[in-house]
C-alpha positions in Angstrom: -21.1 36.4 5.4 -18.1 35.2 7.1 -15.3 33.8 5.1 -12.4 31.8 6.8 -9.4 30.8 4.6 -7.3 27.8 5.8 -4.1 27.1 3.9 -3.0 27.9 0.3 -4.7 25.2 -1.4 -6.9 23.4 1.0 -10.4 25.0 1.9 -12.5 28.1 2.9 -15.1 27.7 5.2 -18.2 29.9 4.6 -21.0 30.7 7.2 -23.7 32.7 5.6 -26.7 34.6 7.2 -28.4 36.5 4.6 -27.2 36.0 1.0 -26.0 33.8 -1.7 -23.2 31.7 -0.5 -19.8 32.1 -2.7 -17.0 30.1 -2.1 -13.3 29.8 -3.7 -10.3 27.9 -2.9 -7.5 30.0 -1.3 -5.0 29.1 -4.0 -2.0 30.6 -5.6 -3.0 32.8 -8.5 -2.5 31.0 -11.6 -3.6 32.1 -15.2 -5.6 29.3 -17.1 -3.8 30.0 -20.3 0.0 29.4 -20.6 2.5 27.1 -22.3 5.1 24.4 -21.5 6.8 21.8 -23.4 4.2 19.2 -23.0 0.9 21.3 -22.7 -1.1 24.4 -23.9 -2.4 25.1 -20.3 -5.9 26.3 -21.8 -8.7 24.5 -20.2 -12.1 24.1 -22.1 -14.9 25.1 -19.8 -17.3 23.1 -21.9 -15.3 20.0 -21.5 -15.3 20.3 -17.8 -16.7 17.2 -15.9 -18.7 17.8 -12.7 -20.3 15.0 -11.1 -21.0 13.5 -7.6 -23.7 13.0 -5.0 -23.7 16.7 -4.1 -25.7 17.3 -7.2 -28.5 15.2 -6.2 -30.9 16.3 -3.3 -31.9 12.7 -2.7 -28.2 12.0 -1.7 -28.5 12.9 1.8 -25.2 12.9 3.8 -23.9 14.8 6.7 -22.1 17.1 4.1 -22.8 16.9 0.5 -19.8 16.9 -2.2 -19.1 16.7 -5.9 -16.1 16.8 -8.1 -14.8 19.1 -10.8 -12.3 17.9 -13.4 -10.9 20.3 -15.9 -9.7 19.1 -19.5 -7.8 20.9 -22.2 -9.2 21.6 -25.7 -7.6 18.3 -27.0 -9.5 16.4 -24.4 -6.7 15.5 -21.9 -6.7 16.3 -18.2 -5.7 19.7 -17.2 -2.3 19.0 -15.4 -2.0 21.4 -12.5 -4.1 24.0 -10.4 -6.2 26.3 -12.4 -6.5 28.9 -9.6 -9.4 29.7 -7.5 -12.7 27.9 -8.4 -15.8 29.9 -7.3 -18.9 28.1 -6.1 -22.3 29.8 -5.6 -24.9 28.3 -3.5 -28.4 29.9 -3.8 -31.5 28.8 -2.2 -34.7 28.3 -4.4 -36.5 31.0 -2.6 -33.6 33.6 -3.2 -33.3 33.7 0.5 -30.6 32.4 3.0 -28.2 29.6 2.6 -26.9 28.8 6.0 -23.9 26.5 6.2 -20.3 25.7 5.8 -18.6 25.1 2.4 -15.1 24.3 1.1 -13.3 23.9 -2.1 -10.3 21.6 -2.1 -7.9 22.2 -5.0 -5.9 18.9 -5.6 -3.5 20.6 -7.8 -3.9 18.2 -10.6 -6.7 20.0 -12.6 -9.3 18.7 -10.3 -11.3 20.1 -7.2 -13.5 18.8 -4.4 -16.6 21.0 -3.5 -18.1 20.1 -0.2 -20.9 21.9 1.7 -23.0 21.2 4.9 -26.0 23.0 5.7 -26.8 24.1 9.1 -30.5 24.9 8.2 -32.6 22.9 5.7 -32.4 24.3 2.2 -34.9 23.8 -0.6 -34.3 23.7 -4.5 -30.8 24.7 -4.2 -28.8 26.1 -7.2 -25.3 25.4 -7.6 -23.0 27.5 -9.9 -19.5 26.5 -10.6 -17.3 29.1 -12.1 -13.7 29.7 -13.0 -12.3 33.2 -14.4 -16.0 34.2 -14.3 -17.2 31.5 -16.6 -19.6 28.6 -16.0 -18.1 25.3 -16.3 -19.5 22.2 -17.7 -23.3 22.0 -17.2 -23.4 24.7 -14.4 -25.7 26.0 -13.0 -27.1 22.9 -11.5 -30.7 22.9 -9.8 -31.3 20.3 -7.0 -35.2 20.2 -6.7 -36.4 18.9 -3.1 -35.0 19.5 0.2 -31.4 19.1 1.6 -31.6 18.5 5.2 -29.2 19.5 8.2 -27.5 16.5 9.6 -29.7 16.4 12.7 -33.0 16.5 10.9 -34.7 13.1 11.7 -36.6 13.0 8.2 -35.8 9.4 6.9 -36.9 8.8 3.4 -39.2 6.0 2.4 -37.5 5.6 -0.9 -34.3 3.7 0.1 -33.4 2.7 -3.4 -33.4 6.3 -4.7 -31.1 7.2 -1.8 -28.7 4.2 -2.7 -28.9 5.3 -6.4 -28.2 8.9 -5.7 -25.2 7.8 -3.7 -24.1 5.4 -6.6 -23.8 2.6 -4.2 -22.2 -0.6 -5.6 -24.6 -3.6 -5.7 -22.2 -5.2 -3.3 -18.9 -5.1 -1.6 -16.7 -8.2 -2.1 -15.2 -7.9 1.3 -18.7 -7.7 2.9 -20.0 -10.7 0.9 -16.9 -12.8 2.0 -17.4 -11.9 5.7 -21.1 -12.9 5.5 -20.8 -16.0 3.4 -20.5 -18.5 6.5 -24.0 -17.3 7.8 -27.6 -18.4 7.0 -30.8 -18.8 8.8 -29.4 -17.1 11.9 -31.3 -17.8 15.2 -30.2 -14.5 17.1 -31.3 -16.1 20.4 -28.7 -19.0 20.0 -26.1 -16.4 18.9 -27.0 -14.3 21.9 -26.4 -17.3 24.2 -23.2 -18.2 22.5 -21.9 -14.6 22.9 -22.7 -14.5 26.5 -21.0 -17.8 27.1 -17.8 -17.0 25.1 -17.4 -13.5 26.7 -19.2 -13.3 30.0 -19.8 -9.8 31.4 -17.4 -9.1 34.2 -15.1 -6.3 35.1 -12.9 -5.5 32.4 -14.5 -8.1 30.2 -14.4 -6.4 26.8 -16.1 -4.0 24.6 -19.1 -5.9 23.0 -22.4 -4.2 22.4 -25.7 -5.7 21.4 -27.9 -3.7 19.1 -31.5 -3.9 17.7 -33.0 -1.7 15.1 -36.6 -2.0 15.1 -39.1 0.2 13.2 -36.1 2.5 12.5 -35.4 3.0 16.1 -32.0 2.0 17.7 -31.7 -0.1 20.9 -28.6 -1.2 22.7 -27.2 -3.2 25.6 -23.7 -3.4 26.8 -22.3 -6.8 26.8 -18.8 -5.8 27.9 -17.9 -3.3 30.5 -15.4 -1.2 28.3 -18.0 0.2 26.0 -17.3 4.1 25.8 -16.8 3.7 22.0 -20.5 3.0 21.7 -20.8 6.9 20.8 -19.3 6.0 17.4 -21.7 3.0 16.7 -24.5 5.0 18.0 -23.6 8.0 15.7 -23.5 6.2 12.3 -26.7 4.1 13.2 -28.6 7.2 14.2 -27.3 9.1 11.1 -28.4 6.4 8.8 -31.8 6.2 10.4 -32.3 9.8 10.0 -31.7 9.5 6.3 -33.4 6.3 5.3 -35.6 3.5 6.9 -33.2 1.0 8.0 -34.1 -2.7 7.9 -35.1 -4.4 11.3 -31.8 -6.1 12.3 -30.0 -7.5 15.2 -26.3 -7.7 15.8 -23.3 -7.5 17.9 -20.5 -5.1 17.5 -17.1 -5.2 18.9 -15.9 -1.6 20.1 -12.3 -2.9 20.9 -9.2 -2.7 18.9 -8.8 -6.6 18.4 -11.2 -8.8 16.3 -12.6 -11.5 18.3 -14.0 -14.5 16.5 -11.0 -17.0 15.9 -11.3 -18.8 12.5 -10.4 -21.9 14.3 -13.9 -21.7 16.1 -16.3 -24.7 15.2 -19.1 -22.0 15.4 -18.4 -18.7 13.8 -20.5 -15.9 15.2 -21.8 -12.8 13.3 -19.9 -10.0 15.2 -18.9 -6.8 13.5 -15.7 -5.2 14.2 -13.8 -2.3 12.8 -10.7 -4.3 12.0 -10.0 -7.7 10.7 -7.2 -10.2 10.7 -6.0 -13.3 8.9 -6.7 -15.4 12.1 -10.3 -14.2 12.7 -13.7 -14.0 11.0 -15.4 -10.8 12.3 -17.5 -8.9 9.9 -15.5 -5.8 9.0 -17.1 -2.4 8.9 -15.3 1.0 8.2 -13.2 2.1 11.2 -14.7 4.4 13.8 -11.9 6.9 12.9 -12.9 7.3 9.1 -16.5 6.9 10.0 -16.4 9.7 12.7 -14.3 12.0 10.3 -17.2 11.4 7.6 -19.8 12.3 10.1 -18.1 15.5 11.3 -16.6 16.7 8.0 -17.0 20.6 7.7 -18.1 20.5 11.4 -15.8 19.4 14.1 -13.0 17.7 12.5 -10.0 19.2 10.4 -8.6 15.9 9.1 -10.9 13.9 6.8 -10.6 12.0 3.5 -11.3 15.3 1.7 -8.9 17.8 3.5 -6.1 15.5 3.2 -6.1 15.9 -0.6 -5.7 19.5 -0.6 -2.6 19.9 1.7 0.0 22.7 1.0 2.5 20.0 0.4 5.3 20.5 -2.3 4.9 18.8 -5.5 6.8 15.4 -6.1 10.0 16.7 -7.2 10.3 19.0 -4.3 9.4 17.0 -1.5 12.0 15.8 1.0 13.4 12.3 -0.2 13.1 10.7 3.1 10.5 8.1 4.6 8.7 9.7 7.7 7.2 7.9 10.7 5.5 9.7 13.9 3.5 7.7 16.1 3.0 6.3 19.6 4.6 3.1 21.1 1.8 0.9 20.4 3.8 -2.0 18.8 7.4 -3.1 19.2 8.4 -2.6 15.5 7.8 1.1 15.8 10.5 1.3 18.6 12.7 -0.9 16.4 12.1 1.5 13.4 13.3 4.4 15.3 16.5 2.7 16.5 17.1 1.5 12.9 16.4 4.9 11.4 19.2 6.5 13.9 21.8 4.0 13.1 24.5 5.0 10.6 23.6 6.8 7.8 20.2 5.6 7.8 19.0 8.9 9.0 19.7 10.3 5.7 16.8 7.9 4.5 14.4 7.7 7.5 13.0 10.2 9.8 11.3 8.3 12.5 10.4 9.1 16.2 8.1 8.1 19.1 5.6 10.9 20.1 4.1 9.3 23.1 4.9 6.3 25.3 2.1 4.1 27.0 2.8 0.4 26.2 6.6 0.4 26.9 8.9 2.2 29.3 9.6 5.7 28.1 12.9 6.0 26.2 14.0 9.8 25.6 16.6 8.5 22.9 13.6 7.4 20.7 11.4 10.6 21.3 10.6 12.9 18.6 8.4 16.2 18.5 5.0 15.7 17.0 4.7 16.9 13.4 1.2 18.3 12.1 -0.3 15.6 10.0 -0.7 17.9 7.1 3.0 18.5 7.3 3.8 14.7 6.8 3.4 15.1 3.2 6.4 17.4 2.8 8.0 14.0 2.8 8.3 12.0 -0.4 7.7 8.6 1.5 5.3 7.7 4.3 5.9 4.6 6.5 2.8 2.7 7.6 3.5 0.6 10.6 0.8 -1.2 12.7 -0.4 0.0 16.1 -2.2 -2.3 18.4 -4.0 -3.4 15.2 -4.1 -2.0 11.6 -2.9 1.6 11.7 -6.2 3.7 11.1 -4.1 6.6 9.5 -3.7 4.4 6.7 -6.4 5.6 4.2 -5.4 9.4 4.9 -1.7 8.5 4.0 -2.8 6.7 0.8 -5.2 9.5 -0.2 -2.6 12.2 0.0 0.4 12.6 -2.5 3.3 10.8 -1.1 4.3 7.2 -1.6 3.4 4.9 1.3 5.5 2.1 2.3 3.3 -0.4 4.2 4.4 -3.2 6.6 3.2 -6.5 5.9 0.4 -7.3 8.5 -2.1 -9.8 9.5 -4.7 -6.8 10.2 -6.7 -5.1 7.5 -9.4 -2.5 7.3 -12.6 -2.9 5.0 -10.8 -1.8 1.8 -7.3 -3.2 2.1 -8.1 -6.2 -0.2 -8.8 -3.9 -3.1 -5.1 -2.6 -3.0 -2.1 -4.4 -4.5 1.7 -4.2 -3.5 3.9 -2.7 -6.0 0.8 -1.1 -7.7 -0.7 1.0 -4.9 2.1 1.0 -2.2 5.5 -0.5 -1.6 5.5 -3.6 0.7 7.9 -3.8 3.7 8.3 -7.1 5.6 6.6 -7.6 9.0 9.8 -7.5 10.9 11.2 -4.4 8.8 14.2 -6.1 7.9 14.0 -4.6 4.4 12.8 -1.1 5.2 16.1 0.6 4.3 16.4 -1.5 1.1 12.7 -0.5 0.1 13.4 3.3 0.7 16.5 3.1 -1.3 14.6 1.5 -4.1 12.1 4.2 -4.1 14.9 6.9 -4.3 16.6 5.1 -7.2 13.4 4.4 -9.1 11.9 7.8 -8.8 9.3 7.6 -11.7 8.2 4.2 -10.7 7.6 5.2 -7.3 5.8 8.4 -8.3 3.5 6.3 -10.4 2.8 3.8 -7.6 1.9 6.9 -5.3 -0.2 8.2 -8.0 -2.0 4.8 -8.4 -2.5 4.4 -4.8 -4.0 7.7 -4.1 -6.4 7.4 -7.1 -7.6 3.9 -6.0 -8.0 5.0 -2.3 -10.0 8.1 -3.2 -12.3 5.9 -5.2 -12.8 3.4 -2.4 -13.0 5.6 0.8 -15.6 8.2 0.1 -18.3 9.4 2.4 -20.9 7.8 0.1 -19.1 4.6 0.1 -18.8 4.7 4.0 -22.6 5.0 4.2 -23.2 2.5 1.5 -21.1 0.0 3.3 -22.8 0.2 6.6 -26.4 0.2 5.1 -25.6 -2.8 2.8 -23.9 -4.4 6.0 -27.1 -4.1 7.9 -29.3 -5.0 5.1 -27.7 -8.3 4.1 -27.2 -9.3 7.7 -30.9 -8.8 8.3 -31.8 -11.0 5.3 -29.8 -13.9 6.9 -31.7 -13.6 10.2 -34.7 -16.2 10.8 -35.4 -15.3 14.3 -38.0 -12.6 15.0 -36.5 -9.2 15.6 -37.8 -8.1 19.0 -36.3 -5.4 21.4 -34.7 -7.3 24.3 -35.1 -6.9 28.0 -32.6 -4.5 29.4 -32.0 -2.6 26.2 -32.2 1.2 26.1 -32.9 3.3 23.1 -30.0 5.5 21.6 -31.4 8.9 21.4 -31.1 11.5 18.5 -29.8 14.8 19.3 -32.6 17.4 20.1 -30.7 20.5 19.8 -31.8 21.4 16.3 -35.5 22.1 15.9 -35.8 23.7 12.6 -36.6 20.5 10.6 -39.9 20.4 8.7 -39.7 16.8 7.2 -41.2 16.9 3.6 -39.8 13.6 2.2 -42.9 11.4 2.5 -43.7 9.4 -0.6 -47.2 10.3 -0.2 -46.4 14.1 -0.7 -46.0 15.6 -4.3 -42.7 17.5 -4.8 -43.4 21.0 -3.6 -46.2 20.0 -1.1 -46.0 22.0 2.1 -46.6 20.4 5.5 
């Protein structure tokens, strides 16, 4: 068993080739029983709440996860870290669990447990212990198979998968985006797309997709379609887990949304970013989708790891607003100039890390800062890039206060957040940014409460389960609005699943009884 510790409070990766997997967070050693003016810090292991899709084998995701919340004997939340949490992953046959695992200590009495098999595992048992005691209803038995991400073993029971992920019945943003459409004739849509965006050199980043019989086909409409690797990846990942509806659609792989609201004929085009002046159908960004697909695999930053940084607690953070980023919007350059004017440097630490859009100005350049070190600062400035800044969900999910520039651009979850409740708004021209930073400094308790509200809500909204739910619901609902026959079009090629992994024996068929062998 190989154990790799990363940071003090973040995660521990485990690759196991011969025994039960035991994982514990690499946290500072703390006793679970001590006193303060407000709390008797003695958690009640029986009151511990443990829940999440990672406790259900039907909730197939690239990596599975669940939450652990500690409570005091009086029923209130345990207020801080309780030290290393131990998690035992034991296959039903007593053999090998092969995979990567992490425990993320959120330092507020809660943990995230995340695990990713690299081999299929059957009848997994999960034990969750603290100070040698089982917590809550531990141990948990997960009957059935949990597959490695590249296993092409879609379930026939889509409803069971949706229920296991606890998918909402609908998403308000998605319903709003799809409201203009009904009885879609995709041949007419296709003709309109090619008329508005004719294919020529440098003509754009549109892709035409068809899902038929759970196979994914696509054709480039534009000529700048390198980002199809992201849309291919989520479609194929979904198709390996459940049977997708037959559906036809266009997706914009570029930065800017395409369909102007002034258009007399709106078109059903998916984009990763929306704006007040366009009517594209918004999906989770490629960035947060990719980090979800590659969690515990090829990325270090995702929506979970950002919740376990080694940042100081609120009172010990640097009382300044931080910004680092490339020169992808003029306001970013203006912010740096403002931050270096007079005494503003005592309030704002801002710098440009790379120049591409504007002539390089050494006076505005700053060294890069590791993203996890951002949260040594009490305040984070979120300034648009070419469109919405895709760092926003990561900033919101951590433990600093976000000051967000007013913007016409938005991601799929923005409209669930409210200024002054979840973040502090800043005018689009940044004319009040100094004033807003001063407000946060002068109203420390209110600022901390806004930061707490923001991270709590964002952590609820932007989860791996919700990412998958949103994509599936988008394709399902669009499919129901199409009246034309779904057929693979001439010139399309099939997107291929990876074939590097061959140890999959699919056993999800509804005709099989639990425990049947192929």
